[in-house]
C-alpha angles and dihedrals in degrees: 000000000000100000138351140192120204127192096339114187129175133180128195120187091342095308119114107231097175123033122198094317117184124180135168120203117199129192113284093015113148104200128181116204113206139169142122120301110282095019092123105263096133090043090056091050091051091050090050091051093044099244091113126039120223121233113256130206097171137011089262093057128090098019117167114182136173137195115262096257098034117136121191128207118189126192109196108146136316099329140127097042127120102225092205096054125091117245094252093047091048091052092044090054087072089067097043094123090052092048091049090051091051090049089052090050090055090050092051091048089055091048091052091050088054090052100261109126097166093111097050093112091050088050091056092047094048092046091054092046094049092048092047089054093045087240097167092061100053095114090050090052092048095050092045093053095041091049090050091050091053103261117135127211092259091060096055093083094048120108115253093233090065094065128092123250093261092049091051089053089054089050090052090053091048092051091047092051090051091052088059100204112189089233112046116188117193127183111201094331095173095063111115092014126121124222096267094050093046091050091051091048091049092053092045094050094045089062094036112133098228143042121295126201114189135186108198143148089202100106094184090054091050090047095054098040114029128089092187138016125216115200124196110206122170090344095307123112119217122184123213127190119237135024129314096281090051089049092054091052094045092047091054091048091046092051091049091049093049090048091053093046090049093050092047091051092046089053090050092048091050091051092049093046090048091050092049093048092051100041108032094087095046113094093215095053102030095104092049090049092049089050090052090048092052088048089054092048093050094044114114101230118225111226115239109257107248110221108229102259089187091075107105120220103220124174130169119203138169136195103201116071111218124220121266094258106058107168139007121195117184130176094344119163125214108218134162133199130027138263117346091354093056111124127194113220097177120017100200129009127178132176142135132226126209130198115285096013119138108208123189119204113207138174143115123304113281094019093118106263097134090042090056091054090054093045094055087052089052091242092127132042117257144153123248129038132307110181124177118192124235124281092033119145115185125206111192130200110197118207098232096031090239090157091072122095104239092203095058123082120241090259093047093048093056095039092050089059095044107027092168091067116097121232089253091053091048092049090047093051092048090049089057090062089041099252100141143143121018093346092080090063095051121100114257089237093066103040120095125271090252092053091049089051090052090050089052090051090052089053091048091051088060094045094065093205118182089208120050118199111189131182111201095327095181097052113119092012126123119231095267093053091045089055091049095052090043091054091047093052092046091054094044111106097196130085121290128194110179142168117215146155089195102110093190090056092044091050093051101039115025117086092179137012141220110204118199111209134183101297096345147038143235128212115213119197091204140065132267099273092056089044090056090051090051091046092051091049091050090050090049090050091048089051092048090048091048091048090049091050090047091051091046091050090049091050091048091048091050090049091048090049090050091049091047090051091050093047091049090057090051090046092050089050091048092047091052092050091048092051092047091051091049091052091048091051092048090051091046091051090051091050093047091049090050089052090050090051090050093049090048090055091048092051089059093059119097092232091063106034089049089057107072097194094046094051091049090052093051093046090051090051091050090052091050091050092050089051090053091049090053091051091049091050090052090052091049092052091049093049092047092052 
């Protein structure tokens, strides 16, 4: 047992958010925590981390306990970063104790070299501790995690304050992973991450040596990572074994079982109450009736399963069947901005859409996906051709619901579009998407993003389009609403063109993909699962190519080093020969000069200067010696240069 919660209760404004919640977290558990927005997930995490106290009725309530050596890491939002540090310094701060130990080892080594061996025992202890903590590979760990979280080598020297909010969140995750707590708590970790980074994080967490507790609306992430799912519903926590898909199946089976048990008990209660009512006043059956009544009083009543009223009932239909060829796009550019600031993201894009196809458009943030949806609806200027066939009726879901009038109420917005609908019909339609109660009288500008999305779905249900164009339809939705829209799109027989980062939705709906890349695009004739396989293979090939290049560079460096070593031997030999020759020339010059001095002295003697032929011979020899000295000097200058 790594951590446990026992009888956790919490009230806010008189409402009980958490009811007698108990949870045990063991080592290596990978737990997903799910539930509707506002159900108390974040509150439970804060109670677990000690930032919020539970409400206690007895001494046995509200107990939070940890194993003796448990360490907890909690990712909430942008926190725990020094905004003035560089990225690499911020990550290295995690290993400060290791770095101090290594610095102390260097100091002890110097002391030993100077003859002081008094710290030899400490040296052995520190060496063992550093090796046990893999202290000599900290920079490798840092660069591996930062690379996985999408930070390149150039960004490591940047100051933290210069990054965006999403980038800081990624840095927080990276730092938390490097800290390696044995209980890692993550709240919506996949926000702001692209597909490649999410895939890396999934793989990293799956092999993480510790327990992981995750709050996430990313069903694909929960599916790939989790070994159990905990759902909070009406304040009560229920734990299910397996990943998210297994949880969905078990929850449906559990609900059906509880419904059956409730109905059986209600039938039993009715029979007992009927028996008591008929036999209590009869003297002969009074005791039997009283026994049945006591049985009723002692019976532990099963609460009636409350069907989740938050599940929207969404259905898209159309009356006019479109032709087989729906859309042709040829040579279209994706550009943003105007005038001199206009920037082209994709120069030429071409594709065709046929009836009944469900096409997912994917790519990094800011790559032009939403712009493409507007271009094919002729809402933005472009080059090239966009040609829709006849009998096409488009129903469009805009990401930020900008097509709603913020000053109208929910009821007024829908009624203004369809004035022939009665108030009862409007209320009934809104109830289908679970917009009920006072919310229908609120202005669209003040309701939540999820509620605005539901209103847009209600409008689309009335439009009866045979082509749906959707821009991030599951954004702002809770899990129940995501499942509802996913089911509606799966059952829809018309054509769908949609942009999404929701991998679960892409996996279930898209039968082919258009991927926008940096400056280009790729059309994939297969669905999202096959795309992920292709992406993993491409990443593996890139890694193999990078490893091969690394090995080649290492081989070239070794060869260059060998050549440099060889050349240095040749150079040393040449230098020695040059110096020897210079010394020989200097000695020869000295000898020649000494001979000149001797001849000069001889010329001054009477015996020589009185002999004309002899003096001419000696003068000629002196000239020859001076010529040789000049030649030797020239050679010396050349060798010196």
